[in-house]
C-alpha positions in Angstrom: 0.0 0.0 0.0 1.4 3.4 -0.9 1.7 6.0 1.8 -1.9 7.0 2.5 -1.7 8.7 5.8 -0.8 12.0 7.5 2.0 12.0 10.0 1.2 14.6 12.7 3.4 17.6 12.8 3.9 18.0 16.5 6.9 17.7 18.9 5.9 14.3 20.3 8.7 12.6 22.3 10.8 9.8 20.8 9.0 6.5 20.9 5.5 8.0 20.4 4.2 7.2 16.9 1.0 8.5 15.3 -0.8 8.5 12.0 -4.1 9.6 10.5 -5.2 7.7 7.4 -6.4 9.1 4.1 -9.0 7.8 1.7 -6.7 6.6 -1.1 -5.4 3.0 -1.1 -7.2 -0.1 0.1 -9.6 -2.4 -1.6 -13.1 -1.1 -0.9 -15.4 -0.1 -3.8 -18.3 2.1 -4.6 -19.3 4.6 -1.9 -16.5 3.2 0.3 -13.9 3.3 -2.3 -10.4 3.4 -0.9 -9.1 2.6 2.6 -12.3 2.2 4.5 -11.6 1.0 8.0 -15.1 1.0 9.5 -17.0 -2.3 9.8 -20.2 -0.6 10.8 -20.9 1.4 7.7 -22.2 -1.3 5.3 -19.0 -2.1 3.5 -18.0 -5.7 2.6 -16.5 -7.1 5.8 -13.8 -8.9 3.8 -12.8 -5.6 2.3 -12.6 -3.9 5.7 -10.5 -6.8 7.0 -8.1 -6.5 4.1 -7.8 -2.7 4.5 -7.0 -3.2 8.2 -4.4 -5.7 7.3 -2.8 -3.3 4.8 -2.8 -0.6 7.4 -1.0 -2.8 10.0 1.6 -3.8 7.5 2.2 -0.3 6.1 2.6 1.3 9.5 4.3 -1.7 11.0 1.9 -1.6 13.9 3.0 -3.6 17.0 -0.6 -4.9 17.4 -4.1 -4.8 16.1 -5.5 -1.3 17.0 -8.2 -1.1 19.7 -11.2 -0.5 17.5 -13.9 1.2 19.5 -17.7 1.1 19.2 -18.1 4.9 19.1 -21.4 6.4 20.3 -20.7 10.1 20.5 -20.4 9.9 24.2 -17.7 10.6 26.8 -16.6 7.1 27.9 -12.9 6.5 28.0 -11.6 3.0 27.5 -8.4 1.8 29.2 -6.8 0.2 26.2 -4.3 -1.9 28.3 -7.0 -4.4 29.2 -10.3 -3.2 27.9 -13.3 -4.7 29.7 -15.5 -3.2 27.0 -15.0 -1.5 23.7 -18.0 1.0 23.7 -16.6 4.4 24.1 -15.2 7.5 22.4 -11.6 7.7 23.7 -8.8 5.2 24.4 -5.9 5.7 26.7 -2.8 3.7 27.6 0.6 3.9 29.3 1.8 0.6 27.9 4.1 0.2 24.9 2.7 -1.8 22.0 -0.9 -0.8 22.5 -2.4 1.0 19.5 -5.2 3.5 20.4 -7.5 4.4 17.5 -10.6 6.4 16.6 -12.5 6.4 13.4 -14.0 9.6 11.8 -15.6 11.0 8.6 -16.1 14.6 9.7 -15.9 14.4 13.5 -12.6 15.5 15.0 -9.9 13.0 16.0 -7.7 14.3 18.8 -4.4 12.7 19.8 -2.9 13.4 23.3 0.5 12.6 24.8 2.7 14.0 27.5 6.3 15.3 26.9 7.8 12.3 28.7 6.0 9.9 26.3 4.4 7.9 29.2 0.7 8.2 28.3 -1.1 8.4 25.0 -4.7 8.8 24.0 -7.0 8.9 20.9 -10.2 10.8 21.2 -13.3 10.9 19.0 -14.7 14.4 19.3 -17.8 15.3 17.4 -19.8 18.2 18.7 -21.7 16.0 21.2 -18.5 14.6 22.7 -16.8 18.0 22.8 -19.8 19.6 24.5 -20.3 16.6 26.8 -16.8 16.4 28.2 -15.0 13.6 26.3 -11.8 15.6 26.1 -11.8 16.4 29.8 -12.4 12.7 30.6 -9.5 11.6 28.4 -7.2 14.2 30.0 -8.2 13.1 33.5 -7.7 9.4 32.5 -4.1 10.1 31.3 -3.4 11.9 34.6 -0.2 13.5 33.2 1.1 17.0 33.3 2.5 18.9 30.3 0.1 17.3 27.7 0.2 18.2 24.0 -2.6 17.6 21.5 -2.9 17.2 17.8 -6.1 17.9 15.9 -6.6 15.6 12.9 -8.8 16.0 9.8 -12.4 17.1 10.5 -15.1 19.1 8.8 -14.0 22.7 8.4 -15.7 25.9 9.6 -17.0 26.9 6.2 -19.0 23.6 5.9 -20.1 22.6 9.4 -23.7 24.0 9.6 -25.4 23.5 13.0 -28.6 24.6 14.7 -29.3 26.7 17.8 -29.1 23.6 20.0 -25.5 23.0 19.2 -24.5 26.6 19.9 -26.5 26.6 23.1 -24.8 23.4 24.3 -21.4 25.1 24.1 -22.4 28.5 25.3 -24.0 26.8 28.3 -20.6 25.5 29.3 -18.6 28.6 28.4 -19.4 32.0 27.0 -15.9 32.2 25.5 -17.1 29.8 22.7 -19.4 32.4 21.1 -16.8 33.4 18.4 -16.6 29.8 17.2 -20.0 30.3 15.6 -20.9 32.5 12.6 -24.6 33.2 11.8 -25.7 31.4 8.6 -29.4 32.2 8.2 -32.2 32.0 10.7 -31.4 29.5 13.6 -28.4 28.2 11.7 -24.7 28.7 12.4 -21.4 27.7 10.9 -19.4 26.1 13.7 -15.6 26.0 13.9 -15.0 22.5 15.4 -11.2 23.1 15.6 -11.7 26.4 17.5 -14.1 24.7 19.9 -11.7 21.9 20.5 -8.9 24.3 21.2 -11.0 26.1 23.8 -12.0 22.9 25.5 -8.4 21.6 25.6 -7.2 24.9 27.0 -9.8 24.8 29.8 -8.6 21.3 30.5 -5.1 22.5 30.9 -3.7 21.5 27.5 -2.1 24.5 26.0 0.3 23.0 23.4 -2.1 22.3 20.5 -1.1 21.5 16.9 -2.9 20.6 13.7 -6.4 21.6 12.7 -5.8 22.8 9.1 -7.9 20.2 7.1 -11.5 20.0 5.9 -12.8 16.6 5.2 -16.0 17.9 3.6 -14.3 20.0 0.9 -11.6 17.4 -0.1 -13.2 14.3 -1.5 -10.0 13.0 -3.0 -8.3 12.6 0.4 -11.1 12.3 2.9 -14.3 10.4 3.6 -17.1 12.8 4.7 -20.5 11.7 6.1 -21.9 15.2 5.8 -21.0 15.4 2.1 -21.8 11.8 1.0 -24.0 10.1 3.6 -23.0 6.6 2.8 -19.2 6.5 3.1 -16.2 5.0 4.7 -14.2 5.9 7.8 -10.6 7.0 8.3 -8.6 6.1 11.4 -6.3 8.2 13.6 -3.9 6.2 15.7 -1.3 6.6 18.4 1.0 4.2 20.2 4.2 3.9 22.1 7.0 1.8 20.6 
């Protein structure tokens, strides 16, 4: 498989590896064409299994990623020995454990500390961000001097939301108001990246990188649920060697 992933541009310590997959590559066809890694979207399971195998080989992963059953909630899974896989963030302090989240417009967030002891992958759609999934992952890591990388998500020019989404964030913090731009009656364009930065900063994470992509406007490189409806999923992964 040719190189079909983004390597985060952040000062992660030696021994911390991370990647965010792109759409090209893989064996999926039709609406899922490319490197679809989601088993829950209607793709041929054999194609998904082949794509996951290609990913493991291309990235030389030390183990099968911890694939979560994501529900847009705030549950954090301890990836060292998960008792269940339903959740929207995975954390570990053990080497050789691959934390992963899947997205197709929602925001993937990677976390690690400067000592390289703890790592986390977080699935942060607007519900998770407003509900506290970032704070829960930060608390689960229980490390100081954390840094974050914001992976590919829907951009602020394409993410239209209703009053209820804006109210959910303003109810938590009035400082989020400038992340919303009016777009007609009772509609707003929301900046998911800016919202994530505000949430991370309030959680004590001030070293924040990434956040320059738009999955919706770049169909050649990214799956997008908002754009296509029926589509595949990309993965954002982090692990310690």
